C-alpha positions as MATLAB code, in Angstrom:
seq = 'MPTLKELRALQALTVADLAAAAGVGQSTILAIESGRELPMQRTARKLAKALDVPLLDIAEVARASAERWSQRRGGKKNAPAD';
ca = [
      18.156    2.912   -6.129;
      15.188    0.682   -5.292;
      11.677    1.774   -6.160;
       9.163    2.778   -3.498;
       7.443   -0.549   -4.058;
      10.751   -2.343   -3.470;
      11.450   -0.311   -0.325;
       7.989   -1.243    0.907;
       8.471   -4.922    0.022;
      11.857   -5.054    1.774;
       9.999   -4.323    4.982;
       7.191   -6.780    4.150;
       4.630   -3.968    4.099;
       1.478   -3.991    2.031;
       0.171   -0.804    0.449;
      -2.383   -0.672    3.269;
       0.349   -1.127    5.907;
       2.475    1.697    4.512;
      -0.516    3.974    4.036;
      -1.561    3.457    7.662;
       1.989    3.891    8.991;
       2.492    7.091    6.996;
      -1.009    8.453    7.517;
      -1.773    8.768    3.802;
      -4.274    7.113    1.503;
      -3.599    3.859   -0.300;
      -4.352    5.604   -3.582;
      -1.562    8.080   -2.807;
       0.932    5.241   -2.276;
      -0.137    3.564   -5.530;
       0.030    6.828   -7.483;
       3.538    7.566   -6.197;
       4.725    3.987   -6.795;
       3.486    4.108  -10.368;
       4.976    7.555  -10.958;
       1.619    9.130  -11.791;
       2.077   11.597   -8.938;
       4.981   13.124   -7.066;
       4.733   13.315   -3.290;
       4.402   16.702   -1.669;
       7.182   17.399    0.840;
       4.924   16.557    3.790;
       3.930   13.217    2.256;
       7.545   12.419    1.390;
       8.546   13.094    5.011;
       5.795   10.786    6.259;
       6.883    8.023    3.876;
      10.538    8.411    4.829;
       9.662    8.156    8.513;
       7.355    5.156    7.996;
      10.020    3.336    5.947;
      12.896    4.548    8.145;
      14.860    5.870    5.169;
      16.340    9.311    4.460;
      13.968   11.857    2.922;
      16.333   12.171   -0.033;
      15.775    8.483   -0.841;
      12.020    9.060   -1.145;
      12.578   12.105   -3.358;
      14.951   10.196   -5.657;
      12.654    7.167   -5.856;
       9.627    9.338   -6.652;
      11.531   11.343   -9.259;
      12.762    8.189  -11.019;
       9.261    6.681  -11.018;
       7.805    9.916  -12.370;
      10.380   10.049  -15.161;
       9.577    6.478  -16.199;
       5.841    7.216  -16.132;
       6.321   10.425  -18.099;
       8.314    8.584  -20.767;
       5.561    5.982  -21.086;
       2.982    8.771  -21.414;
       4.905   10.691  -24.050;
       6.413   13.384  -21.799;
       3.273   14.560  -19.979;
       3.883   16.137  -16.567;
       2.921   14.560  -13.254;
       0.739   16.127  -10.592;
       1.865   16.388   -6.959;
       0.175   13.995   -4.514;
      -1.034   15.110   -1.113;
];
């Protein structure tokens, strides 16, 4: 499964492009890509629509990123992103 950053890059979108297309902040995109935050369902739906991928793909990508981030941080939990 590609990362959110890879999904974005496959469509030649910058963080700013994806943020504008999804109607979310650039900081939200960066936080989700890094795994620092998990997207709320509404945000995940917006990202899925903007990237033209199934919602489940966004959920899986975010979960995998969050797990990697959590492991790097010693198991600390992630906060949901708007």
